N, C-alpha and C positions, 0 to 999 in steps of 0.2 A: 910116446906115441905116435903124435903128429907127424914127425919124421922118417917113421917105417913106413906108414902110407903114401906119404910123400915120394919115396922110393917107389915102390911098388907102382904110384903111377905115372914116373922116370921112364919104368922100362915097357911100358905102353907106348904101342907103335899104329892108331888107329890108320892107317895107310894103306901100311907095308901088313901090319898082320891079323885086320880086320876081316873077317864075311857079315854081313847084314844079314841073310836068307841064312846060315848056321846058330847068331844071335837069335834072331827069332824066332825059329824051331827050339831051340835048347829053352831059351825063355818060359815061350808058351806053355812047353811039358814039365815042366819042372815047376812053373808056377800054376798049373792045371793039374797038377797030380798034388802035389802037395794042399790044397785048398779041398780038391774032393777026398786026401785021403783025412781030413782035418773035418768036414763037413759030415762023414761015415763017426768019426769017434764023438765029437759034441751031440749024433743024435740019441745016447746015450744019457747027455744032462738034460736040466730043467730049466735052460737057458732059452731066449724069446730068440725067433727068426734070425735079427739084429744084430742081437749076440754073437751067431753061429759065424755068418754073413765075417763079422766084422774077425771074427776071429780065422777064422779061413783064409782074409788077408792077408792079416798082421802075422800069421805065421810062418810065412814066406819070408817074412826078413829075413836074411843072412846074415849082414850085418860083418863086423871085425872079422869073427871062428872065418869064417866064409876067407876072408881076403884071405887070412893065415894060412886054408888049408889048399888054395891054389895053390900059394907065391912054395909053401912046401912040395907041393906037388909036382911042379914048374920048377924048382931048384933041384930036384933029382931027378928030371929026364925022364919024368914020369906020365906030363903030358905035353902037347907042342904051344908052342909060343900064342898060335890062334887062338886053341882052347883055355888057356892061360886069362888072353884078355877078353873070350868069351865068359870063362867063369869071373872073373872081375866084376864085368860088366853089368852081369843079371847078378851081381850080390846090392851093387851100388842100386840098379837101378829097383831089385826088390824091398828092400831098406825104402830107399824112396819114398813106393808108390806105397807102402803100411800107412808112416809117418802124415802124408797127402790124407790118407782116406782117411785114418784119425781123427785129424785135424777136420775137416770136413764135415763126418759125422757129428760132430762136436759142435761145429754149424746153424748146421741143419735142429739138431737137437740136442742146446745143453743140460743135460738131464739122461742121457745117453747110459751114461754109466752110473748111474746110481740107479739102475731100478735093469739088473741084467736077465732076472730069470719072471718065467713066463706068470701070467695072475694069477691067482688061485681063486674057484669061484666056490 
């Protein structure tokens, strides 16, 4: 599998096939909509607020499936090389944010993943 990801990375040309404005716009919209959708759905659970926020941020991680989907769409000519680059970078950044966020949450409160629900009164 690492060979596959290396081959995908070789296809990226951040000098000629990349627009920082389009990337930032797409990333903010994609990340925001996913977080809002997740926050709406977890309102129907007994999770505490910190856990709900953690879910909203970590559900954004697109990972390997995002890279595979972008590669297939590009190879069939459905998307341009510029949008392919945006999708790959969005996948990478969203996965990194989720990992760093959870690591930060654990440093702040070592037992955060033990008590996920609201306290009973």
